[in-house]
C-alpha positions in Angstrom: -22.5 1.6 28.9 -24.5 -0.4 31.4 -28.2 -0.6 31.0 -31.0 -2.9 32.3 -30.4 -5.4 29.4 -26.6 -5.5 29.7 -26.6 -9.0 31.3 -28.8 -10.3 28.6 -26.6 -8.8 25.9 -23.6 -10.6 27.4 -25.4 -13.9 26.7 -26.9 -13.2 23.3 -24.9 -10.3 21.8 -25.6 -6.8 20.5 -27.1 -7.9 17.2 -29.6 -10.2 18.9 -30.6 -7.5 21.3 -31.2 -5.1 18.4 -33.6 -7.8 16.9 -35.4 -8.1 20.2 -35.8 -4.3 20.6 -37.3 -4.2 17.1 -39.6 -7.1 17.5 -43.4 -6.8 17.7 -45.3 -9.6 19.3 -48.9 -10.3 20.4 -49.9 -12.3 23.5 -53.5 -13.6 23.5 -54.6 -14.5 27.0 -53.1 -12.6 29.9 -53.7 -15.1 32.7 -51.4 -17.4 34.6 -49.5 -18.5 31.5 -49.7 -15.4 29.4 -48.8 -13.1 32.3 -45.5 -14.8 33.0 -44.7 -14.9 29.2 -45.3 -11.1 29.2 -43.1 -10.6 32.2 -40.2 -12.4 30.5 -40.7 -10.4 27.3 -40.5 -7.2 29.2 -37.4 -8.2 31.0 -35.8 -9.5 27.7 -36.2 -6.2 25.9 -39.0 -7.0 23.4 -39.7 -3.6 21.9 -43.4 -3.8 21.2 -46.0 -6.0 22.9 -49.8 -6.2 22.2 -51.9 -7.7 24.9 -55.3 -9.3 24.2 -57.8 -10.3 26.9 -61.1 -8.9 28.2 -61.1 -10.4 31.6 -60.7 -8.6 34.9 -58.6 -9.6 37.9 -60.4 -11.6 40.6 -59.5 -12.9 44.0 -59.0 -16.4 42.6 -56.3 -15.2 40.2 -53.9 -14.3 43.0 -52.6 -17.8 43.4 -51.0 -17.8 39.9 -51.1 -14.6 37.9 -48.1 -12.4 38.3 -49.8 -9.1 37.6 -52.6 -9.8 40.1 -52.6 -8.2 43.5 -55.1 -7.3 46.2 -54.9 -3.7 45.1 -55.9 -4.2 41.4 -58.8 -6.7 41.8 -61.4 -5.6 39.4 -58.9 -4.0 36.9 -58.6 -5.3 33.4 -55.7 -7.8 33.1 -54.3 -6.1 30.0 -54.2 -2.8 31.8 -52.5 -4.3 34.9 -50.0 -6.1 32.6 -49.3 -2.9 30.6 -48.6 -0.9 33.7 -46.2 -3.6 35.0 -44.4 -3.9 31.6 -43.8 -0.1 31.5 -42.5 -0.2 35.1 -39.9 -2.7 34.0 -39.1 -1.1 30.6 -40.5 2.4 30.0 -39.2 2.4 26.5 -41.5 -0.6 25.4 -44.5 0.1 23.2 -47.4 -1.7 24.9 -51.0 -1.8 23.5 -53.7 -3.2 25.7 -56.7 -4.6 23.9 -59.8 -5.5 25.9 -60.7 -8.2 23.5 -61.8 -11.8 23.9 -60.3 -13.5 20.9 -62.7 -15.9 19.2 -63.8 -16.7 15.6 -66.4 -14.0 15.8 -63.9 -11.4 17.0 -60.8 -12.5 15.0 -61.4 -10.0 12.1 -60.7 -7.2 14.6 -57.1 -8.2 14.8 -54.5 -7.8 12.0 -52.0 -10.6 12.6 -49.7 -9.6 9.8 -48.1 -6.8 11.8 -46.5 -9.3 14.3 -43.2 -11.0 14.3 -44.5 -13.7 16.7 -47.9 -14.7 18.1 -48.4 -16.3 21.6 -51.5 -18.3 22.2 -52.4 -18.5 25.9 -56.1 -18.6 25.2 -58.3 -21.0 27.2 -60.9 -21.9 24.7 -60.5 -24.4 21.9 -62.4 -22.3 19.3 -60.0 -19.4 20.0 -56.9 -21.5 19.8 -57.9 -23.1 16.6 -58.9 -19.8 14.9 -55.6 -18.2 15.9 -53.5 -21.2 14.7 -55.3 -21.4 11.4 -55.1 -17.7 10.7 -51.4 -17.5 11.7 -50.6 -20.5 9.5 -52.4 -18.9 6.5 -50.5 -15.7 7.0 -47.1 -17.3 7.7 -46.7 -15.7 11.1 -44.8 -17.7 13.7 -47.0 -18.9 16.6 -46.5 -21.0 19.7 -49.5 -22.3 21.7 -49.9 -23.3 25.3 -51.9 -26.4 26.1 -53.7 -26.8 29.4 -51.9 -25.9 32.6 -55.0 -26.6 34.7 -55.2 -29.7 37.0 -51.4 -30.1 36.6 -48.9 -30.2 39.5 -45.6 -31.3 37.9 -43.9 -28.2 36.5 -40.9 -30.3 35.3 -43.1 -32.3 33.0 -43.7 -29.6 30.3 -41.9 -29.8 27.0 -41.9 -28.1 23.6 -43.2 -30.2 20.7 -45.1 -30.1 17.5 -48.8 -30.7 18.2 -48.8 -33.9 16.1 -46.1 -35.3 18.4 -48.0 -34.8 21.6 -49.7 -37.4 23.7 -51.7 -37.8 27.0 -52.8 -34.2 27.2 -56.6 -34.0 26.5 -56.5 -30.4 25.2 -53.6 -31.3 22.9 -55.6 -34.2 21.5 -58.6 -31.9 20.9 -56.4 -29.3 19.2 -54.7 -32.0 17.0 -58.0 -33.3 15.8 -59.4 -29.9 14.9 -56.3 -28.8 13.2 -56.1 -31.9 11.1 -59.6 -31.3 9.9 -58.6 -27.7 8.9 -55.6 -29.0 7.0 -53.0 -27.7 9.4 -49.9 -30.0 9.6 -47.8 -28.3 12.3 -48.1 -26.1 15.4 -45.4 -25.5 18.0 -46.8 -26.1 21.5 -45.9 -26.4 25.1 -47.6 -29.3 26.8 -47.3 -32.0 29.5 -47.7 -35.7 29.6 -48.8 -35.6 33.2 -52.4 -36.9 33.4 -54.8 -34.3 34.6 -55.4 -34.4 38.4 -59.0 -34.8 39.5 -59.8 -31.8 41.8 -60.8 -32.7 45.4 -64.1 -30.9 45.0 -66.1 -29.3 42.2 -66.2 -25.5 42.0 -68.8 -24.1 39.5 -67.2 -21.8 37.0 -67.2 -20.1 33.6 -64.7 -22.4 31.9 -63.5 -25.9 31.6 -59.8 -25.1 31.3 -57.3 -23.0 33.3 -59.6 -20.2 32.3 -60.0 -16.5 32.5 -62.6 -16.2 29.8 -66.1 -14.8 30.1 -69.2 -16.9 30.8 -70.6 -18.9 27.9 -70.2 -22.1 26.1 -67.3 -23.7 24.3 -67.9 -25.8 21.2 -71.5 -26.4 22.2 -70.6 -27.5 25.8 -71.5 -25.7 29.0 -68.4 -24.6 30.9 -69.0 -26.2 34.2 -66.1 -26.4 36.7 -62.9 -24.5 37.6 -59.7 -26.7 37.3 -57.2 -26.7 40.1 -54.2 -24.5 39.7 -51.0 -23.4 41.5 -48.3 -20.8 41.4 -45.6 -22.7 39.6 -47.1 -24.7 36.7 -48.6 -21.8 34.7 -45.5 -19.8 35.4 -43.2 -22.4 34.0 -45.4 -22.8 30.9 -45.3 -19.0 30.3 -41.5 -18.9 30.8 -40.9 -21.8 28.4 -43.0 -20.0 25.8 -41.0 -16.8 26.3 -37.8 -18.6 26.0 -38.8 -20.2 22.7 -40.0 -16.9 21.3 -36.8 -15.1 22.2 -34.7 -18.0 20.9 -36.5 -18.0 17.6 -36.4 -14.2 17.2 -32.6 -14.2 17.9 -32.2 -17.0 15.3 -33.8 -14.7 12.7 -31.0 -12.1 13.4 -28.2 -14.5 12.5 
């Protein structure tokens, strides 16, 4: 019998689809990268998706975030993403958590219940905390490095964090993980040197950010990075592809 996942099943097989339907994943950061990852998960038949983000949709999100429209400006991103997922797959279980993941809030999240964790967070402290906790618990995780100030969508690749180069965020993550005794982390990153924006726009965050005002590792968040419609989308879709591939491999 035909259903909305019939074409996907032709590619992966019934056993793989059963695995995807049963999978429970968590996406931390529902912005440009996380939003497109979530979109692909919904269309791939992932059965249960937990969304973590406490930001609301703003006008500046419309250039790159798939769940952002003029109609839902001011809505929480997790709520908009949940509504979109359920429009695509009403059978999915979606939990929207209005939570900014950071070391001080990490205890509120039980990572052991997930089959896979997606890090699309835009602060170093949150990324490191999530990676360290996932590693300690043995939960698979994939982490997005910076998509801000990048223009070449074809330059992104999947690698271990300790095999990365050029990317300033990847370098910072590498150094911090090494100090915490972490020896591996699957990431999506680019060797394209960051592009200097044509002008400076004061903002909350130093990365491709949707996080609330504050500081990161003792530094004031000063300027918004440049962004576009295609780079964060590609990063999110690469992440989704890796997660689906890894989940299917577990079914074999």
